[in-house]
C-alpha positions in Angstrom: 207.3 94.2 205.1 210.4 92.3 203.8 214.0 93.1 204.8 216.6 93.2 202.1 220.3 93.7 201.6 221.7 91.5 198.9 220.2 89.4 196.1 222.2 86.2 196.1 223.3 84.6 192.9 221.8 81.1 192.5 219.4 81.2 195.4 216.9 83.6 193.8 216.0 85.2 197.1 216.6 88.4 199.0 219.3 87.7 201.6 220.1 89.6 204.8 223.5 88.4 206.1 223.6 87.8 209.9 220.0 89.0 210.1 221.1 92.6 210.0 218.5 94.9 208.5 220.0 97.4 206.0 217.0 98.0 203.8 213.3 97.4 203.3 210.9 96.8 200.4 207.2 97.5 200.8 204.4 96.8 198.3 201.3 98.9 198.9 198.0 98.7 197.0 199.0 101.4 194.5 202.8 101.9 195.1 206.0 100.1 196.0 209.0 101.4 197.9 212.6 100.2 198.3 214.9 101.9 200.7 218.5 101.0 201.5 220.4 102.1 204.5 223.7 102.4 202.6 224.9 103.8 199.4 225.3 101.5 196.4 229.0 102.4 196.2 229.5 100.4 199.4 228.4 97.2 197.7 231.3 94.9 196.6 231.8 95.1 192.9 233.3 91.7 192.5 230.3 89.6 193.6 232.7 87.9 196.0 232.1 85.4 198.8 231.0 87.1 202.0 229.6 85.6 205.2 228.9 82.3 203.5 227.1 83.7 200.4 228.1 85.0 197.0 227.0 88.7 196.9 225.5 90.5 193.9 227.1 93.4 192.2 225.6 96.9 192.5 224.4 96.7 188.9 222.6 93.3 189.5 220.9 94.6 192.7 219.7 97.7 190.9 218.3 95.5 188.1 216.4 93.4 190.5 215.1 96.5 192.3 213.9 98.0 189.0 212.2 94.7 188.0 210.4 94.6 191.4 209.3 98.3 191.1 207.8 97.9 187.7 204.3 99.2 187.4 201.6 96.5 188.2 199.7 95.0 185.3 196.5 96.8 184.4 193.6 95.9 186.7 190.0 96.8 187.4 188.5 96.3 190.8 184.7 96.6 191.3 183.9 98.4 194.6 180.1 98.4 194.4 178.0 96.4 193.9 180.1 93.6 195.2 177.7 91.2 196.7 174.8 91.4 199.2 173.3 94.7 197.9 169.7 95.3 196.8 168.9 97.5 193.8 165.3 98.7 193.5 163.7 98.9 190.0 163.5 102.5 188.8 166.0 103.9 191.4 169.1 105.7 190.4 172.2 103.9 191.6 176.0 104.1 191.1 178.4 101.4 190.0 181.8 102.1 191.5 185.2 100.7 190.5 188.9 101.4 190.8 191.6 101.1 188.0 195.3 100.4 188.4 197.6 101.2 185.5 194.6 101.5 183.2 192.7 104.5 181.9 191.0 103.4 178.7 187.2 103.3 178.3 185.3 100.4 179.9 182.4 98.2 179.0 179.9 97.7 181.8 177.5 94.7 181.8 175.2 93.0 184.2 173.8 89.5 184.6 170.6 88.3 186.3 171.4 84.5 186.0 174.7 84.2 187.9 176.9 85.1 184.9 175.4 82.7 182.3 174.3 85.6 180.2 175.3 89.3 180.1 173.5 92.5 179.1 175.4 95.6 178.2 174.8 98.7 180.3 177.4 100.8 178.6 179.5 99.7 175.6 182.2 102.3 176.0 182.0 104.4 179.2 184.7 106.8 180.4 186.9 105.2 183.0 186.0 107.6 185.8 185.3 105.0 188.5 181.6 105.8 188.6 178.6 105.1 186.4 175.1 106.1 187.3 172.1 104.2 185.9 168.4 103.7 186.4 167.9 100.2 187.8 166.2 98.1 185.0 163.0 96.1 185.6 164.7 92.7 185.8 164.2 91.3 189.3 166.6 88.6 190.3 168.6 87.4 193.4 171.5 86.2 191.3 172.8 89.5 189.8 176.4 90.4 189.0 178.2 93.3 187.3 181.2 92.9 185.0 183.5 95.8 183.9 186.2 95.3 181.3 188.4 97.1 178.8 185.9 98.3 176.1 188.3 97.4 173.3 189.4 93.8 174.1 187.9 92.8 177.4 191.2 92.8 179.3 191.5 93.7 182.2 188.2 92.9 183.7 186.5 92.2 187.0 183.2 90.7 188.2 181.4 91.3 191.4 182.6 88.9 194.1 179.1 87.9 195.2 175.5 88.1 194.0 173.3 91.1 194.6 169.5 91.5 194.1 167.4 93.6 191.8 163.9 93.9 193.2 160.8 95.8 192.5 160.0 96.4 196.1 161.7 97.1 199.4 161.5 94.3 202.0 159.6 95.8 205.0 158.1 98.7 203.0 154.5 97.5 203.4 153.0 100.8 202.3 155.1 100.9 199.1 156.4 104.4 199.5 160.1 103.3 199.3 160.7 104.1 203.0 160.7 101.8 206.0 159.3 103.8 208.9 156.6 103.8 211.5 154.0 104.2 208.7 154.8 100.6 207.7 154.2 99.4 211.3 150.8 101.1 211.3 150.1 99.7 207.8 150.8 96.2 208.9 148.7 96.5 212.1 145.8 97.8 210.0 146.2 94.9 207.5 146.4 92.2 210.1 143.9 93.4 212.7 141.6 96.0 211.0 141.0 94.7 207.5 143.3 97.3 205.9 144.9 96.9 202.4 147.4 94.2 201.6 151.1 95.2 201.7 152.2 96.6 198.3 153.4 94.1 197.1 152.4 91.4 199.5 155.9 90.1 199.9 157.1 93.4 201.3 155.0 92.7 204.4 157.3 89.7 205.4 160.4 91.5 206.8 161.4 88.5 209.0 161.5 86.2 205.9 159.5 83.3 207.3 157.1 83.4 204.3 154.2 84.1 206.5 152.7 87.6 207.2 151.7 87.8 210.9 152.3 89.7 214.1 155.9 88.4 214.1 156.6 90.8 211.2 155.1 93.7 213.1 157.4 92.9 216.0 160.3 92.6 213.6 159.8 96.0 212.2 159.4 97.6 215.6 162.7 96.0 216.8 164.4 97.2 213.6 163.1 100.8 213.8 163.2 101.4 217.6 165.5 98.8 219.2 168.4 98.4 216.8 167.2 95.1 215.6 168.3 93.5 212.3 167.2 95.0 209.0 164.6 93.4 206.9 166.4 91.0 204.6 164.4 88.0 203.4 160.9 88.7 202.2 159.3 85.7 200.5 155.6 85.7 201.4 
């Protein structure tokens, strides 16, 4: 929060003489506020010399306030996905975003190669802040989403980090899209009783060491019953 009283000619900065606070200006994410502790009629009209500074006239101060209060430039901010998420092929998922000073239709695209190429999800979607889609069968660990003005591409935003599209859930050895005690039993049967291979096999590597063994069973037990870390790095 900045304190303000006068805008000084020549210096280009807000100035509070003698460090006395007589007003504040505050920029929020979606609004700005300027509040003075005095009426504008109390400001000198001559722009005279006062406490070592030339003071601005009421009209000049009002001009500077109005310039500062101008609406922000149109902007789009992607909320989700924004890096680190996992989308599962065939699931229904939501793309979420916020708009500032912008209400026109948007183009929604996604990339599976870190932004080198883009595929259109929606060419001109309503700017409602949410778009639901069925996750396409394009597995990758370098996915991004881009949202832009459908007419000319400005404003636009791209996810801050990469997210994954995968055709299986890491730790879901049984392939039922749930990680539960059934997967622990499935893994025990596979490792020690000749049971079926995890579906797909990589899903049986929840600790991400690229080997399916008893360590993965322990990892799932810790996750499910002891608040351990979630499965995150299947690669077997």
